[in-house]
C-alpha positions as CSV (number, residue, x, y, z in Angstrom):
1,M,-11.3,41.3,-30.6
2,S,-9.9,44.5,-29.0
3,A,-6.3,43.4,-29.8
4,E,-7.1,43.4,-33.5
5,K,-8.4,46.9,-33.3
6,G,-5.4,48.1,-31.5
7,G,-7.1,48.5,-28.2
8,N,-6.2,47.1,-24.8
9,T,-6.3,43.4,-24.3
10,E,-7.9,42.0,-21.1
11,W,-5.7,39.3,-19.7
12,V,-7.1,36.6,-17.5
13,T,-5.1,36.0,-14.4
14,M,-5.1,32.4,-13.3
15,K,-4.9,31.6,-9.6
16,I,-2.5,28.9,-8.5
17,A,-3.0,27.0,-5.3
18,P,-0.3,28.0,-2.7
19,E,0.5,24.3,-2.2
20,I,1.9,24.2,-5.7
21,F,4.5,26.8,-4.8
22,E,5.4,24.8,-1.6
23,E,6.0,21.7,-3.6
24,L,8.2,23.6,-6.0
25,G,10.1,25.1,-3.1
26,V,9.4,28.7,-4.0
27,R,7.3,31.5,-2.4
28,D,3.8,32.1,-3.5
29,P,3.9,35.5,-5.3
30,E,0.5,36.5,-3.8
31,E,1.8,35.9,-0.3
32,T,5.0,37.8,-1.0
33,K,2.9,40.7,-2.4
34,R,0.7,40.6,0.8
35,E,3.8,40.7,3.1
36,L,5.3,43.7,1.2
37,T,2.0,45.6,1.4
38,I,1.9,45.0,5.2
39,A,5.5,46.1,5.6
40,K,4.8,49.2,3.6
41,K,1.9,50.2,5.8
42,I,3.9,49.5,9.0
43,R,6.7,51.8,7.8
44,Q,4.2,54.6,7.0
45,I,2.5,54.4,10.4
46,K,5.8,54.4,12.2
47,K,6.7,57.6,10.4
48,E,3.5,59.2,11.5
49,L,4.0,58.1,15.1
50,K,7.4,59.9,15.3
51,N,5.4,63.1,15.5
52,D,2.7,61.7,17.8
53,P,4.1,58.7,19.6
54,Q,1.1,58.3,21.9
55,N,-1.6,58.4,19.3
56,N,-3.7,55.4,20.4
57,D,-5.6,55.1,17.1
58,K,-2.3,54.9,15.1
59,L,-0.9,52.4,17.6
60,L,-4.0,50.2,17.2
61,E,-3.7,50.4,13.5
62,L,0.0,49.5,13.8
63,A,-0.9,46.5,16.0
64,T,-3.5,45.3,13.5
65,H,-0.9,45.2,10.7
66,Y,1.5,43.4,13.0
67,I,-1.2,40.8,13.6
68,D,-1.9,40.5,9.9
69,G,1.8,39.9,9.3
70,G,2.1,37.3,12.1
71,N,4.3,39.5,14.3
72,Y,2.3,38.9,17.5
73,E,5.0,39.9,20.0
74,D,5.3,43.4,18.6
75,A,1.5,43.7,18.4
76,I,1.1,42.7,22.0
77,R,3.8,45.2,23.1
78,E,2.1,48.1,21.3
79,L,-1.3,47.1,22.6
80,K,-0.1,46.9,26.2
81,A,1.1,50.4,25.8
82,V,-2.3,51.5,24.6
83,I,-4.1,49.7,27.4
84,S,-1.8,51.2,30.1
85,R,-3.1,54.6,29.0
86,D,-6.7,53.7,28.2
87,R,-7.9,50.7,30.2
88,L,-11.5,51.1,28.8
89,N,-10.4,50.8,25.1
90,A,-12.5,47.9,23.9
91,R,-10.8,47.6,20.6
92,A,-7.3,47.3,22.3
93,H,-8.5,44.5,24.5
94,K,-10.1,42.7,21.5
95,L,-6.9,43.0,19.5
96,I,-4.5,41.9,22.2
97,G,-6.8,39.0,23.0
98,T,-6.8,38.0,19.4
99,A,-3.0,38.4,19.2
100,Y,-2.6,36.2,22.3
101,A,-4.9,33.6,20.8
102,L,-2.9,33.5,17.5
103,F,0.3,33.4,19.6
104,N,-1.0,30.2,21.4
105,H,-1.5,32.0,24.8
106,E,-5.1,30.9,25.2
107,D,-5.4,31.8,28.9
108,E,-4.3,35.4,28.4
109,A,-6.6,35.6,25.3
110,I,-9.6,34.5,27.3
111,I,-9.0,37.2,29.9
112,E,-8.5,40.0,27.4
113,L,-11.4,39.0,25.1
114,N,-13.8,38.6,28.1
115,R,-12.8,42.1,29.1
116,A,-13.5,43.3,25.6
117,T,-17.0,41.8,25.8
118,E,-17.7,43.7,29.0
119,L,-16.6,47.0,27.3
120,D,-18.4,46.4,24.0
121,P,-21.1,43.8,24.5
122,D,-22.5,44.3,21.0
123,D,-19.4,43.5,19.0
124,P,-20.0,40.0,17.4
125,E,-16.3,39.7,16.4
126,V,-15.2,39.7,20.0
127,F,-17.6,36.9,20.9
128,F,-16.6,35.0,17.8
129,N,-12.9,35.1,18.7
130,L,-13.6,34.3,22.3
131,G,-15.7,31.3,21.3
132,G,-12.9,30.1,19.1
133,V,-10.4,30.2,22.0
134,Y,-12.9,28.3,24.2
135,M,-13.1,25.7,21.5
136,L,-9.3,25.4,21.6
137,K,-9.4,24.9,25.3
138,D,-12.2,22.3,25.0
139,C,-14.6,24.6,27.0
140,F,-17.5,23.8,24.7
141,E,-20.3,25.1,26.9
142,N,-18.6,28.5,27.1
143,A,-18.0,28.4,23.3
144,T,-21.6,27.7,22.8
145,R,-22.7,30.7,24.7
146,C,-20.3,32.9,22.7
147,F,-21.5,31.7,19.3
148,E,-25.1,32.0,20.4
149,R,-24.3,35.6,21.3
150,V,-22.8,36.1,17.8
151,I,-25.9,35.1,16.0
152,E,-28.1,37.0,18.5
153,I,-26.2,40.2,17.5
154,N,-26.2,39.2,13.8
155,P,-28.8,36.7,12.9
156,T,-27.4,36.4,9.3
157,D,-23.8,35.5,10.4
158,T,-23.5,32.1,8.7
159,T,-20.0,31.5,10.2
160,G,-21.4,32.0,13.6
161,Y,-24.1,29.4,13.0
162,A,-21.5,27.0,11.6
163,N,-19.3,27.4,14.7
164,L,-22.2,27.0,17.0
165,A,-23.1,23.8,15.3
166,A,-19.5,22.6,15.8
167,A,-19.7,23.4,19.5
168,Y,-22.9,21.4,19.8
169,D,-21.3,18.5,17.9
170,M,-18.3,18.4,20.3
171,Q,-20.9,18.0,23.1
172,Q,-22.8,15.4,21.2
173,M,-25.9,17.6,21.3
174,Y,-26.9,16.4,17.9
175,D,-30.5,17.6,17.9
176,E,-29.4,21.1,18.6
177,E,-26.7,20.8,16.0
178,I,-29.2,19.7,13.4
179,S,-31.5,22.6,14.2
180,V,-28.7,25.1,13.8
181,L,-27.4,23.6,10.6
182,K,-30.9,23.6,9.1
183,K,-31.2,27.3,9.9
184,V,-27.8,28.2,8.3
185,L,-28.6,26.2,5.2
186,M,-31.6,28.5,4.7
187,F,-29.0,31.2,3.9
188,T,-26.6,28.9,2.0
189,P,-28.6,25.9,0.7
190,E,-25.8,24.8,-1.6
191,D,-23.0,24.8,0.9
192,K,-21.5,21.3,0.6
193,E,-19.6,21.4,3.9
194,L,-22.6,22.4,5.9
195,R,-24.8,19.9,4.1
196,A,-22.2,17.2,4.8
197,A,-22.1,18.3,8.5
198,L,-25.9,18.0,8.6
199,S,-25.6,14.4,7.2
200,T,-23.0,13.6,9.8
201,A,-25.2,15.0,12.6
202,Y,-28.2,13.0,11.5
203,F,-25.9,9.9,11.3
204,N,-24.6,10.4,14.8
205,S,-28.1,10.9,16.1
206,G,-29.2,7.6,14.6
207,N,-31.5,9.2,12.0
208,Y,-30.1,7.3,9.1
209,D,-32.9,8.1,6.6
210,E,-32.2,11.8,6.9
211,A,-28.5,11.2,7.0
212,L,-28.8,9.4,3.7
213,N,-30.9,12.1,2.1
214,A,-28.4,14.7,3.1
215,A,-25.5,12.6,1.9
216,L,-27.2,12.2,-1.5
217,C,-27.6,15.9,-1.7
218,V,-23.9,16.4,-1.0
219,V,-23.0,14.0,-3.8
220,E,-25.1,16.1,-6.2
221,L,-23.7,19.4,-5.0
222,A,-20.2,18.0,-5.4
223,D,-21.1,17.2,-9.0
224,K,-20.3,13.5,-8.2
225,K,-16.6,14.3,-8.1
226,E,-15.7,14.2,-4.4
227,A,-14.4,11.1,-2.8
228,Q,-15.4,12.1,0.7
229,A,-19.0,12.7,-0.4
230,Y,-19.2,9.1,-1.6
231,C,-17.5,7.8,1.6
232,N,-20.2,9.5,3.6
233,L,-22.9,8.1,1.3
234,G,-21.4,4.6,1.6
235,S,-21.5,4.8,5.4
236,C,-25.2,5.8,5.3
237,Y,-26.0,2.9,2.9
238,S,-24.0,0.5,5.0
239,V,-25.7,1.3,8.3
240,K,-29.1,0.9,6.6
241,G,-28.1,-2.5,5.3
242,M,-28.0,-1.5,1.7
243,I,-24.9,-3.5,1.0
244,D,-24.7,-3.3,-2.8
245,E,-25.2,0.5,-2.7
246,A,-22.5,0.9,0.0
247,V,-20.0,-1.2,-1.9
248,G,-20.6,0.9,-5.0
249,A,-20.2,4.2,-3.1
250,F,-16.9,3.2,-1.5
251,K,-15.6,1.9,-4.8
252,K,-16.6,5.2,-6.5
253,A,-14.7,7.1,-3.8
254,S,-11.6,5.0,-4.4
255,E,-11.8,5.7,-8.1
256,L,-12.0,9.4,-7.5
257,E,-9.1,9.5,-5.1
258,P,-6.9,6.4,-5.6
259,E,-4.4,7.6,-2.9
260,Y,-7.1,8.1,-0.3
261,S,-7.2,5.3,2.3
262,L,-10.6,5.8,3.9
263,P,-12.7,4.2,1.1
264,H,-10.6,1.0,1.5
265,T,-11.0,1.1,5.3
266,N,-14.7,1.5,4.9
267,L,-15.0,-1.2,2.3
268,G,-12.9,-3.6,4.4
269,T,-15.1,-2.8,7.4
270,L,-18.2,-3.6,5.4
271,Y,-16.9,-6.9,4.1
272,A,-15.7,-7.9,7.5
273,S,-19.2,-7.1,9.0
274,I,-20.8,-9.6,6.6
275,G,-18.2,-12.3,7.0
276,R,-16.2,-11.7,3.9
277,L,-12.9,-11.7,5.7
278,E,-10.5,-12.3,2.8
279,K,-12.0,-9.4,0.9
280,A,-11.8,-7.3,4.1
281,I,-8.1,-8.2,4.4
282,K,-7.4,-7.1,0.8
283,E,-9.1,-3.7,1.5
284,F,-7.4,-3.2,4.9
285,K,-4.0,-4.0,3.3
286,M,-4.6,-1.4,0.7
287,A,-5.7,1.1,3.3
288,T,-2.6,0.6,5.5
289,G,-0.4,0.7,2.4
290,L,-1.8,4.1,1.5
291,N,-1.7,5.3,5.1
292,P,0.9,3.2,7.0
293,K,0.4,5.3,10.2
294,D,-3.3,4.2,10.6
295,A,-2.9,2.2,13.8
296,L,-6.5,1.1,13.9
297,G,-6.2,0.0,10.3
298,W,-3.5,-2.4,11.4
299,L,-5.7,-3.5,14.3
300,N,-8.4,-4.3,11.7
301,L,-5.9,-6.4,9.8
302,Y,-4.9,-8.2,13.0
303,N,-8.5,-9.2,13.8
304,C,-9.2,-10.4,10.3
305,Y,-6.0,-12.4,10.0
306,K,-6.7,-14.0,13.4
307,E,-10.3,-14.9,12.3
308,V,-9.0,-16.7,9.2
309,G,-6.1,-18.4,11.1
310,R,-3.2,-16.5,9.5
311,M,-1.5,-16.1,12.9
312,E,1.9,-15.1,11.8
313,E,0.5,-12.2,9.8
314,A,-1.8,-11.4,12.6
315,Q,1.1,-11.0,15.0
316,E,3.0,-8.8,12.6
317,A,0.0,-6.6,12.1
318,Y,-0.5,-6.3,15.9
319,R,3.1,-5.4,16.5
320,T,2.8,-2.6,14.0
321,Y,-0.4,-1.5,15.7
322,E,1.4,-1.4,19.1
323,R,4.3,0.5,17.8
324,L,2.1,3.1,16.2
325,M,0.0,3.5,19.3
326,S,3.2,4.1,21.3
327,E,4.4,6.7,18.9
328,A,1.4,8.9,18.4
329,P,-1.9,9.7,20.2
330,A,-5.0,7.7,19.0
331,E,-6.5,10.8,17.3
332,A,-3.7,10.8,14.7
333,T,-4.7,7.3,13.5
334,A,-7.9,8.6,12.0
335,E,-6.1,10.6,9.3
336,S,-6.5,9.6,5.7
337,G,-3.7,8.7,3.4
338,K,-4.0,11.8,1.2
339,V,-6.1,14.5,2.8
340,E,-7.9,14.9,6.1
341,H,-11.6,14.5,5.9
342,S,-13.8,14.9,9.0
343,H,-17.4,14.0,8.2
344,I,-19.3,10.7,8.8
345,P,-16.8,8.3,10.4
346,G,-16.7,5.4,8.1
347,G,-15.5,2.1,9.5
348,V,-13.4,1.2,12.4
349,S,-10.7,3.7,11.7
350,R,-12.6,6.1,13.8
351,T,-15.5,4.3,15.5
352,K,-13.9,1.0,16.3
353,K,-17.1,-0.5,14.9
354,F,-18.2,-1.5,11.4
355,A,-19.8,1.1,9.2
356,G,-22.9,-1.1,9.4
357,G,-22.7,-1.7,13.2
358,G,-21.2,-4.5,15.3
359,S,-17.6,-5.4,15.7
360,L,-15.1,-7.8,14.4
361,D,-15.5,-10.0,17.4
362,T,-19.3,-10.2,17.3
363,S,-20.4,-10.0,13.7
364,T,-21.5,-13.1,11.9
365,A,-21.6,-13.8,8.2
366,G,-24.6,-12.6,6.3
367,L,-24.4,-12.4,2.6
368,E,-27.8,-10.9,1.9
369,G,-27.6,-8.0,-0.5
370,L,-24.3,-8.7,-2.0
371,S,-24.1,-8.4,-5.8
372,E,-23.2,-11.5,-7.8
373,E,-19.6,-10.3,-8.1
374,D,-19.1,-9.6,-4.4
375,S,-20.9,-12.8,-3.3
376,Q,-18.5,-15.2,-5.0
377,E,-16.2,-17.2,-2.7
378,P,-12.8,-15.5,-2.5
379,K,-9.8,-17.6,-3.4
380,E,-7.8,-18.7,-0.5
381,K,-4.2,-17.6,-0.5
């Protein structure tokens, strides 16, 4: 070893997730270092501007550092000064549009970024940023055109493809989404997120065989260690009527992330769809215990309790559901108990239907495919 020979020792620096520092109540040293670097650059540019206060290039550089540091108001002020002297400065319009977007002024951002596209129609970054703002405004057709322009300018821009796929998804244009995802996966075939998105797109389009194939691929890419991958896989098995496999996948997901509510929601949904209501109740109780704000989870419990005649518990579950619905928008009820996952919607927590189709009001008992353990009669409480 070099240390034994009196030479330099190469130390390995271990990266710590920023969330760890947040939990400890201290600042992430890397973030502090970044802020100090930005502040140093800003001071240096301000010194240079004292001798040449109307140097547009320096002012643009200053604005860029302001944006990097999250100081959007100062960035916008400097950029307005540049534009007042040079209204054809494409970079100034791009930067001020970006600052407006980050500062939650989407309308102003759209105006400025559109102006930037007119002045520099071959800058993919302008179209990418504009497409992102359109997504925030739910203008998905406009976002689609922007992201299409991004990959037209740069056919190897994988992020552009991914965002175009997202825009198609928001419009439920699943065939187009699938086509785009297959293209981008040619560049990054082992990208788990994109492969999972492809599985979801196939699932939403009703092509469950391809959804299952893609979900199996995600499980392998994740080295069989990601709960969400197994949740997606279980949803694919469920909708294909492969009950044993679906149960196994959801249970595996729960083993990998015991604090994650969605596997229990999915498993409860599956049990309810085949008439195993007591087992469904057990899973829904676990799901709502892990994520008490899952309003639709409480609605699932209400329906199951009502079906088995446990009316007092049904009423209590429904009161909780009503209270949660009055406190927060419905979208918030799809969040998981531990982390937010957004691939194949498993169970009624997002679709209001079972993972295998149908609803609590219309499904009938059908025990085909259950393993011996899961087909035993549950004990009545």
